[in-house]
PAVEX-592779 format. One line per 10 residues: their letters; for each residue y negated, x negated, z negated of N, C-alpha, C. Coordinates in steps of 0.001 Angstrom, whole numbers, plus 500000, padded with zeros to 6 digits. Each point is the difference from the previous one (the first is absolute). Layout:
a) Y:X:Z:Y:X:Z:Y:X:Z; ...
END
This chain:
xxxxxxxxxx) 501188:499143:500000:498812:500857:500000:498763:499107:500000; 499061:500196:500976:498819:499122:500057:499145:500151:498752; 499417:498894:499631:499169:499970:498797:498589:500505:500334; 499503:500917:499198:498663:500559:500212:499001:499277:499113; 498859:499694:500618:498926:499402:499209:499452:501030:499036; 499665:499561:498785:499438:500954:499036:498647:500529:500493; 499784:501270:499757:498739:500627:500422:498837:499422:499193; 498934:499679:500697:498834:499432:499314:499343:501040:499109; 499342:499526:498952:499288:500936:499133:498967:500815:500799; 499791:501224:499554:499095:500893:500703:498593:499424:500089
xxxxxxxxxx) 499545:499305:498962:498640:499450:500019:499849:498944:501073; 501072:499223:500278:499936:499013:501068:499915:500678:501364; 500733:501108:500167:499948:500733:501256:498594:500557:500249; 499415:500569:498958:498652:500538:500136:498987:498894:500268; 500169:498850:499382:499078:498887:500219:500050:499530:501452; 501243:499917:500540:500137:499586:501396:499370:501025:500932; 500222:501291:499697:499405:501051:500818:498477:499949:499939; 499464:499745:498820:498547:499952:499845:499388:498855:500797; 500723:498854:500028:499491:498849:500749:499934:500285:501496; 500859:500909:500485:500012:500326:501427:498912:500997:500389
xxxxxxxxxx) 499393:500641:498996:498953:500982:500272:498642:499308:500085; 499013:500658:500668:498652:499419:500063:499449:499743:498605; 499377:498851:499818:499461:499617:498715:498483:500185:499987; 499419:499951:498825:498555:500095:499877:499569:501223:499217; 498744:500412:500221:499429:501142:499296:500408:501302:500686; 500090:501052:499219:500253:501310:500603:498822:500389:500889; 500326:500581:501143:498987:500293:501009:498912:500919:499472; 500375:501048:499250:498983:500927:499504:499047:499323:499010; 500533:499022:499245:499148:499267:499064:499006:499135:500759; 500466:499352:501085:499116:499164:500806:498904:500844:500634
xxxxxxxxxx) 500371:501138:500600:499005:500861:500647:498986:500522:498980; 500468:500348:498815:499076:500484:498969:499022:498909:499589; 500498:498750:499890:499118:498897:499611:498958:499695:501068; 500297:500379:501237:499063:499776:501101:499021:501153:500179; 500095:501007:499140:499017:501072:500052:500396:501204:500824; 501286:500146:500311:500434:501142:500797:500210:501258:499162; 499632:499965:498739:500150:501147:499124:500933:499676:498854; 500339:501033:499233:500928:499818:498891:501392:499699:500540; 500896:499581:499112:501372:499735:500448:500645:501270:500545; 499677:501143:499390:500557:501256:500496:499537:500274:501424
xxxxxxxxxx) 498704:499797:500239:499480:500208:501349:500655:499028:500980; 500162:498747:499568:500633:499006:500872:501456:500357:500283; 500690:500550:499000:501369:500443:500228:500043:501119:501031; 499021:500903:499966:499945:501079:500979:499739:499460:501405; 499134:498968:500092:499732:499387:501305:501267:499376:500567; 500756:499312:499129:501252:499371:500441:501016:501064:500400; 500137:501043:499158:500982:501051:500274:499687:500741:501297; 498736:500044:500382:499608:500674:501242:500299:499154:501237; 500520:498797:499806:500340:499149:501137:498820:499309:500638; 498907:499879:499254:498776:499424:500552:499911:498485:499809
xxxxxxxxxx) 500969:499434:499283:499952:498565:499682:501177:499290:500655; 499710:498880:500638:501072:499166:500552:499926:498608:499381; 501160:499376:499893:500101:498606:499544:500741:499221:501075; 499307:499030:500562:500573:499192:501090:500490:500881:501144; 499255:501087:500263:500303:500869:501132:500949:501140:499718; 500642:500023:498830:500945:501061:499647:499365:500942:498988; 500265:501300:500152:499464:500986:499067:500529:499721:498603; 499093:499933:499047:500375:499654:498625:500525:501210:499248; 500860:499728:499012:500513:501040:499114:499481:499750:498597; 499992:501063:499199:499568:499859:498609:500876:498971:499288
xxxxxxxxxx) 499365:499171:499210:500715:498968:499280:500064:498677:500733; 499555:499974:501246:500016:498758:500778:499124:498953:499305; 500487:498782:499992:499237:498879:499471:499469:499165:501153; 498843:499386:499800:499396:499190:501056:499550:498655:499440; 500067:499016:500864:499508:498660:499694:498604:499899:500605; 498984:499946:499173:498630:500038:500504:499638:498767:500808; 500806:498945:499888:499722:498783:500756:500563:500054:501418; 501063:500793:500211:500698:499926:501272:500162:501339:500722; 500078:501101:499277:500222:501288:500642:498721:500534:500635; 500171:500757:501086:498892:500667:500673:500088:501488:499706
xxxxxxxxxx) 498992:500519:499318:499964:501410:499623:498905:500697:500792; 500336:501168:500556:499020:500800:500716:500018:501419:499456; 498817:500598:499923:499860:501395:499615:499349:500731:501157; 500683:501014:500502:499528:500740:501177:499714:499067:501177; 500795:498960:500136:499866:499094:501125:498972:498904:499834; 499275:499990:498893:498988:498973:499770:500497:499007:498957; 499826:498700:500236:500503:498998:499067:499265:500041:498670; 500737:499742:498939:499438:499947:498658:499913:498534:499590; 498780:499542:499686:499828:498605:499602:500450:499778:498579; 501254:499568:499808:500533:499775:498660:499825:498571:499550
xxxxxxxxxx) 499828:499105:500961:499988:498587:499641:498743:499635:499226; 500130:499349:498864:498837:499700:499174:499025:499032:500643; 500447:499235:501031:499093:499044:500622:499047:500644:501005; 500196:501287:500299:499101:500681:500929:498683:500325:499300; 498897:499698:500669:498686:500275:499443:499172:500762:501033; 499040:500754:499508:499151:500820:500858:498571:499916:499461; 499107:499442:500802:498605:499850:499593:499104:500877:500877; 499075:500687:499371:498947:500709:500720:498738:499167:499886; 499426:499637:501149:498840:499118:500035:498829:500725:500655; 498808:499813:499452:498775:500496:500633:499383:498825:500753
xxxxxxxxxx) 500259:499941:501296:499572:498858:500808:498492:500041:500258; 499291:498913:499690:498574:499939:500339:499816:499617:501469; 498817:500238:500504:499665:499552:501347:500043:498475:500043; 500465:499443:501126:500067:498559:500161:501338:499390:499663; 500903:500782:499399:501337:499530:499662:500953:500444:501102; 500846:499085:500464:500936:500329:501067:501365:500351:499415; 500709:500915:500676:501289:500469:499491:501142:499189:500600; 499960:498699:499761:501063:499087:500410:500309:499072:498834; 501117:499303:500100:500359:499046:498949:499202:498718:500124; 499652:499618:501237:499223:498789:500246:498992:500285:501109
xxxxxxxxxx) 498903:499252:499986:498992:500180:501036:499547:498640:500498; 500074:499811:501324:499650:498701:500584:498511:499713:499935; 499189:501025:499738:498551:499805:499921:499504:499818:498568; 500934:499947:499060:499612:499755:498618:499428:501185:499261; 500160:501201:500544:499489:501192:499320:500930:500384:498847; 499464:500652:498979:500864:500435:498900:501023:501021:500486; 501205:499948:499445:501070:500905:500414:500349:500975:498884; 500634:501090:500400:500332:501055:499052:501003:499533:498952; 500909:499077:500372:501013:499558:499040:499405:499125:498909; 498796:499472:500216:499340:499201:498977:499456:500862:498863
xxxxxxxxxx) 499991:501314:500191:499476:500905:498981:501060:500444:498999; 501280:499645:500264:501098:500421:499130:500759:498767:499522; 500880:500131:499005:500783:498846:499539:500787:499361:501141; 500155:498684:499942:500693:499276:501065:501513:500158:499948; 500533:500374:498847:501438:500221:499851:500237:501352:499336; 500951:500770:500513:500776:499761:501214:499131:500185:501249; 500447:499407:501089:499251:500070:501238:500020:501426:500555; 498837:500496:500391:499881:501351:500540:499287:499941:501342; 499980:501135:500699:499339:500086:501292:499299:501345:500101; 498941:500084:500804:499288:501274:500137:500771:500984:500860
xxxxxxxxxx) 499889:501278:499643:500621:501076:500772:498932:500579:500925; 500144:499762:501281:498976:500426:500938:498853:499008:500023; 498851:500470:500475:498874:499083:500148:498681:500718:499755; 499009:499209:499641:498589:500388:499981:499256:498820:500602; 499166:500243:501009:499314:498865:500608:499018:499382:499007; 499544:498803:500302:499200:499226:499047:498739:500728:499575; 499384:500775:500894:498753:500691:499683:500208:501294:499218; 501241:500447:499915:500288:501257:499311:500306:499753:498530; 499897:501069:499223:500210:499924:498556:501027:501039:499577; 500430:499895:498748:500800:501066:499427:501415:499642:499653
xxxxxxxxxx) 500810:501032:499810:501317:499863:499398:501040:499509:500983; 500819:499076:499523:501133:499502:500770:501109:499651:499021; 501227:500246:500398:501172:499743:499162:500590:498647:500344; 500344:499217:498969:500729:498747:500166:501300:500095:499217; 501110:499562:500617:501293:500110:499346:500963:498988:500589; 501138:499835:499338:501107:499234:500554:501194:500902:500297; 499755:501302:500001:501019:501000:500329:499932:500277:501502; 500772:499246:500769:499910:500083:501451:500390:501351:500565; 501045:500617:499440:500465:501286:500522:498933:501076:499830; 499429:500085:498802:498979:501010:499768:498755:499701:500827
xxxxxxxxxx) 499632:498726:500118:498830:499622:500790:500156:500421:501458; 501180:499791:500566:500228:500383:501392:499881:501503:500191; 500493:500753:499040:499907:501449:500105:498554:500480:499901; 499228:499387:499124:498598:500397:499856:499211:499676:501252; 500247:498824:500568:499215:499553:501144:500375:500705:501297; 501237:500467:500108:500439:500586:501269:499418:501395:500183; 499337:500263:501126:499347:501304:500196:500954:501183:500010; 501297:499762:500243:500949:501114:500052:500129:500703:498656; 499667:499320:498902:500096:500616:498679:498729:500749:499615; 498952:499873:500801:498803:500809:499816:499266:499779:498698
xxxxxxxxxx) 500032:498770:499458:499277:499740:498761:498497:499960:500307; 499245:500850:499365:498578:500124:500296:499181:498872:499369; 498954:499602:500718:498986:499105:499454:498659:500693:500164; 499235:500051:498919:498720:500705:500010:498854:499003:499912; 498941:500268:500764:498857:499097:500097:498691:500763:499847; 499018:499312:499442:498610:500469:500034:499249:499027:500893; 499322:500543:501014:499394:499173:501036:498541:500387:500181; 499128:499000:499987:498582:500236:500325:499755:499467:501408; 499452:500847:500853:499794:499623:501398:498514:499985:500333; 499678:499280:501062:498631:499972:500502:499821:501096:501049
xxxxxxxxxx) 498761:500239:500365:499734:500971:501063:499771:501408:499533; 499741:500172:498714:499682:501340:499501:501226:500858:499768; 499810:501291:499752:501124:500904:499736:500976:500034:501171; 501270:500136:499675:501030:500114:501018:500072:501456:500443; 499940:500233:501302:499946:501362:500535:501316:500732:499787; 499963:501338:499993:501248:500773:499890:501002:499645:501093; 499498:499739:501209:500901:499638:501085:500710:498679:499745; 499265:499016:499459:500603:498706:499692:501014:500130:498864; 499682:500824:499013:500945:500227:498906:501280:500631:500524; 499864:500930:500924:501183:500640:500573:500849:498991:500770
xxxxxxxxxx) 499348:499099:500728:500744:498971:500726:500775:499101:499046; 499361:499616:498895:500681:499159:499015:501207:500726:499409; 499836:501296:499751:501097:500773:499418:501172:500150:500972; 499682:500203:501266:501044:500276:500982:500623:498737:500570; 499298:498873:499896:500497:498735:500552:499097:499509:501108; 499727:498696:499984:499140:499404:501019:500784:498935:500768; 499589:499781:501247:500660:498998:500828:499464:498607:499670; 500913:499097:499632:499663:498602:499772:500742:499156:501024; 499701:498730:500037:500644:499154:501008:501495:499829:499759; 500468:500318:498791:501440:499933:499721:500614:501385:499838
xxxxxxxxxx) 499339:501021:500564:500556:501347:499984:499200:500980:499168; 500352:501244:500125:499308:501066:499284:500388:499996:498522; 499029:500209:499145:500280:500032:498572:500620:501335:499607; 500757:499988:498931:500577:501231:499461:498895:500847:499367; 500212:501298:499898:498999:500841:499324:499681:499481:498606; 498736:500137:499623:499535:499503:498703:499288:501117:499243; 499924:499836:498691:499194:500896:499179:498618:499371:499862; 498963:500730:500412:498657:499437:500023:499007:501016:499455; 499109:499532:499129:498892:500827:499509:498755:499131:499898; 498849:500659:499899:498726:499298:499881:499259:500565:498779
xxxxxxxxxx) 500267:499446:498813:499397:500548:498782:498484:499861:499960; 499461:498988:500700:498559:499854:500144:499720:499338:501339; 498817:500159:500546:499721:499469:501337:500307:498511:500110; 500799:499642:500991:500322:498601:500235:501068:499426:499104; 500592:500817:499141:501089:499551:499124:501233:500850:500293; 501088:499340:500348:501230:500692:500350:501096:499719:498988; 500848:500994:499814:501239:499823:499264:501135:500213:500992; 500810:498976:500223:501087:500054:500971:501331:499731:499330; 501008:500717:500424:501366:499789:499519:500895:499848:501220; 500671:498845:500109:500912:499730:501114:501325:499497:499444
xxxxxxxxxx) 501032:499991:500847:501284:499435:499576:500443:498864:500912; 499195:499669:500986:500302:498851:500842:499406:498737:499370; 500302:498851:500597:499490:498748:499454:499650:498998:501078; 499354:500457:501060:499640:499081:501078:498865:499076:499569; 499869:498902:500708:498971:499024:499686:498611:500612:500157; 499202:499942:498936:498614:500489:499992:499896:501427:500540; 500973:500813:499667:500090:501338:500604:498807:500886:499678; 499603:500071:498735:498888:500874:499625:498731:499580:500722; 499738:498717:500040:498793:499508:500679:500027:500362:501483; 501147:499837:500632:500087:500302:501429:499909:501498:500268
xxxxxxxxxx) 500543:500809:499105:499890:501449:500151:498545:500442:499946; 499261:499457:499027:498586:500390:499867:499190:499512:501202; 500280:498795:500463:499287:499494:501176:500291:500839:501237; 501221:500543:500077:500378:500819:501148:499201:501295:500077; 499444:500444:498869:499178:501220:500021:498523:499661:499818; 499652:498720:500176:498593:499618:500042:499370:499560:498707; 500798:499624:499013:499439:499587:498711:500650:498689:499551; 499176:499028:499637:500493:498739:499478:500157:500098:498489; 501059:499410:499483:500255:500042:498560:499119:498977:499295; 499268:500475:499004:499162:499122:499203:500737:499535:498738
xxxxxxxxxx) 500817:500877:499426:500801:499648:498827:501258:500851:499990; 501119:499375:499628:501282:500696:499986:500735:499654:498710; 500390:501025:499247:500699:499814:498728:501253:500872:499987; 501138:499378:499783:501232:500776:499832:500089:500451:498547; 500168:501292:499796:499982:500551:498640:501357:500526:499547; 500960:500053:500916:501321:500498:499607:501060:499457:500947; 501159:499652:499432:501191:499622:500769:501121:500919:499543; 500372:500963:500829:500999:500977:499578:499529:500699:498732; 500809:499955:498928:499594:500626:498743:499150:499105:499104; 499708:498774:500437:499313:499027:499144:498488:500059:500188
xxxxxxxxxx) 499290:500183:498913:498541:499963:499995:499551:499533:498622; 498863:499319:499954:499495:499513:498705:498521:499663:500142; 499156:500930:499630:498557:499780:500111:499484:499006:498969; 500771:499752:498948:499534:499098:498939:500315:498538:500299; 500772:499728:501032:500375:498623:500317:498847:499318:500731; 499422:498985:499370:498819:499368:500575:500371:499087:501169; 499072:499719:500909:500293:499103:501124:500485:498628:499520; 501062:499529:500611:500584:498714:499628:501020:500068:498891; 500152:501173:499391:500940:500152:498891:501335:500554:500502; 501029:499848:499169:501310:500551:500312:500622:500534:498723
xxxxxxxxxx) 501017:500797:500177:500824:500439:498877:501401:500294:500521; 500977:499971:499094:501359:500364:500376:500127:501520:500055; 500838:500463:500915:500271:501424:500064:500837:500427:498804; 499791:501224:499577:500874:500572:498982:501308:500426:500661; 501022:500216:499181:501269:500466:500553:499812:501354:500689; 499143:500861:499446:499753:501298:500631:499380:499821:501385; 499126:499020:500152:499381:499753:501302:501004:499456:501008; 500895:499120:499541:501045:499497:500897:500889:501147:500452; 500366:500871:499075:500818:501152:500362:499272:500914:500974; 498685:500145:499824:499218:500823:500925:500022:499404:501406
xxxxxxxxxx) 499950:498670:500095:500110:499355:501304:501378:500244:500610; 501043:499919:499178:501347:500258:500489:500097:501413:500547; 499435:500961:499278:500002:501377:500497:499263:500103:501327; 498892:499256:500113:499175:500096:501211:500721:499501:501238; 500926:499064:499841:500694:499430:501161:501422:500506:500130; 500413:500922:499133:501359:500500:500054:500210:500822:501256; 501187:499869:500567:500355:500788:501179:499963:501475:499674; 500412:500328:498796:499954:501394:499550:499072:500087:498794; 498786:499557:500188:499082:499823:498889:499728:501252:499201; 500035:501203:500639:499673:501215:499270:500986:500266:498872
xxxxxxx) 501211:499472:500124:500999:500250:498973:499752:499167:498757; 499063:499070:500054:499628:499231:498814:499132:500799:499046; 499420:501060:500510:498923:500652:499250:500435:500475:498630; 501291:500369:499854:500433:500590:498714:500706:499004:499111; 499940:498734:500302:500812:499048:499255:499555:499835:498564; 498715:500215:499697:499506:499814:498639:499927:501312:499226; 500468:501066:500620:499903:501292:499321:501180:500182:499045
END
């Protein structure tokens, strides 16, 4: 009769099984710590099939390694890695939105800490002022910058040539022909003569200036006052601050493929 090996203790079997399962923090705990709501709300988000880990729909109780796993909620990546940083900067006129400048002009990255290394999301020309995001989160940056996600940028613009006519305002709203194609429809108002408030989701080079010139007005001053959900009137020119977790989550919602489904996550 063949000899049978003695059965291993139950605790050893469970230990081996546990080692084969994903390790790390429970997913609902991680999402709650990132500001997605209470653990109960996060459990409901997971149970609804809205969360994936490394491309697979997550189940309740799933554990994740914040250093290596990729977590998405409603198709948008969740920045779990602690080394990711997000700075909101109020760029002054004369500062260029590059890491280096061959003409020796001050650059936007000189306004924030040198480590970890970050890069600007989108652009503001040297003569323009206002809010710009700097981060080392490449995935989120690409989504914000790409026009297909429709992230709005709002500007206050002072133009020369007196009040802008109703016809010119209508052209700006409907789209104007530029040398690189017709612009997408924009939200445009004139709160006072010669001062425009414009909201666009494209990011072409010097687009606002070229749009205004196309309807007969040169831009005298241009200030970006909002990037998607981000705005801060108290941030002085040349200053920066880190985004709050709620602001990062708001950006994630703004670029989500199914962004409307984010709306109830904190309820």
